[in-house]
C-alpha positions as CSV (number, residue, x, y, z in Angstrom):
1,M,-1.4,141.4,161.1
2,I,-0.6,145.0,160.3
3,E,-0.2,145.8,156.5
4,K,3.5,146.7,157.1
5,D,4.1,143.2,158.8
6,I,2.4,141.5,155.7
7,L,4.6,143.3,153.4
8,L,7.7,142.3,155.3
9,V,6.6,138.6,155.4
10,E,5.8,138.7,151.6
11,M,9.2,140.3,150.9
12,G,11.0,137.7,153.1
13,S,9.2,135.0,151.2
14,R,10.3,136.3,148.0
15,L,13.8,136.6,149.2
16,A,13.9,133.0,150.6
17,Q,12.4,131.5,147.5
18,R,15.1,133.3,145.3
19,R,17.9,132.3,147.5
20,E,16.7,128.7,147.6
21,Q,16.2,128.8,143.7
22,M,19.9,129.7,143.5
23,H,20.9,127.1,145.8
24,L,22.4,129.5,148.3
25,T,22.6,129.1,152.0
26,Q,21.7,132.1,154.3
27,E,25.5,132.2,155.1
28,K,26.6,132.3,151.5
29,L,24.0,135.0,150.7
30,A,25.1,137.0,153.6
31,E,28.7,136.8,152.5
32,L,27.9,137.8,148.8
33,S,25.7,140.7,150.0
34,G,27.9,142.0,152.8
35,V,25.2,141.7,155.4
36,S,25.2,139.4,158.5
37,V,23.4,136.0,158.5
38,K,21.0,137.5,161.3
39,T,20.0,140.2,158.8
40,I,19.1,137.5,156.1
41,F,17.4,135.3,158.7
42,S,15.3,138.3,160.1
43,A,14.4,139.5,156.5
44,E,13.3,136.1,155.4
45,K,11.0,135.7,158.4
46,G,9.6,139.3,157.9
47,Q,10.7,140.2,161.3
48,K,12.7,143.3,160.5
49,A,12.7,145.7,157.6
50,L,15.9,146.0,155.5
51,R,17.9,149.2,155.1
52,P,17.9,150.5,151.6
53,E,21.6,149.7,151.0
54,N,21.0,146.2,152.2
55,I,18.0,145.7,149.8
56,V,20.3,146.8,146.9
57,N,23.1,144.6,148.0
58,I,20.9,141.5,148.5
59,C,19.0,142.0,145.1
60,Q,22.3,142.3,143.4
61,A,23.7,139.2,145.1
62,L,20.4,137.3,144.1
63,D,20.3,138.9,140.6
64,M,16.7,139.9,141.6
65,D,14.8,142.9,140.5
66,I,14.3,145.4,143.3
67,S,10.8,146.1,142.3
68,F,9.9,142.5,142.2
69,F,11.5,142.1,145.7
70,M,9.5,144.9,147.0
71,T,6.1,144.3,145.5
72,G,6.0,140.8,144.0
73,N,5.2,142.3,140.5
74,V,7.4,141.7,137.5
75,L,7.5,144.4,134.8
76,R,7.6,143.1,131.3
77,S,11.1,144.5,131.0
78,D,12.1,142.7,134.1
79,I,11.0,139.2,133.2
80,L,14.6,138.1,132.3
81,S,15.9,139.3,135.7
82,S,13.5,137.0,137.5
83,L,14.9,133.9,135.6
84,T,17.6,131.7,136.9
85,H,21.0,131.4,135.2
86,E,19.9,128.2,133.5
87,Q,16.4,129.6,132.5
88,R,18.2,132.6,130.9
89,M,20.7,130.4,129.1
90,A,17.8,128.4,127.7
91,F,16.1,131.5,126.7
92,N,19.2,132.7,124.8
93,K,19.5,129.5,123.0
94,I,15.8,129.9,121.9
95,L,16.3,133.5,120.9
96,D,19.4,132.7,118.9
97,A,17.6,129.9,117.2
98,F,14.7,132.3,116.4
99,L,16.9,134.9,115.1
100,S,19.0,132.5,112.9
101,I,15.9,131.6,110.9
102,C,14.7,135.2,110.4
C-alpha cells in the first residue's frame, strides 16, 4: 500500500471511531457537517481524500481536533478536545472539586 493510501485509511479509521464514539450514523454526521453520506463513507474507508473545507466541517461536527484527525497525535493542549462530552463533564467535576479544596 502506498504511504498516501495508508494515511487515508488511518484518517478514515479515526473519523469512524469518533463518529461511533459520539453515537452518530454516517447520515447524521453528513447532515451535521454539510457533506454527502458518500463523502463520509469514502473518507471512513480511506478511499478518497477529503477537501480541506470538508475536513474542517467534519472535525467541527465531531468536536475533533484537526491535527489529531490528520496525524493521530494529540497535543497536550488538545487532550480535552479528544474527550467525549461525558468525559469532559466528568473532568470538569474533578477539576471543580480540586479547585474547591485549594
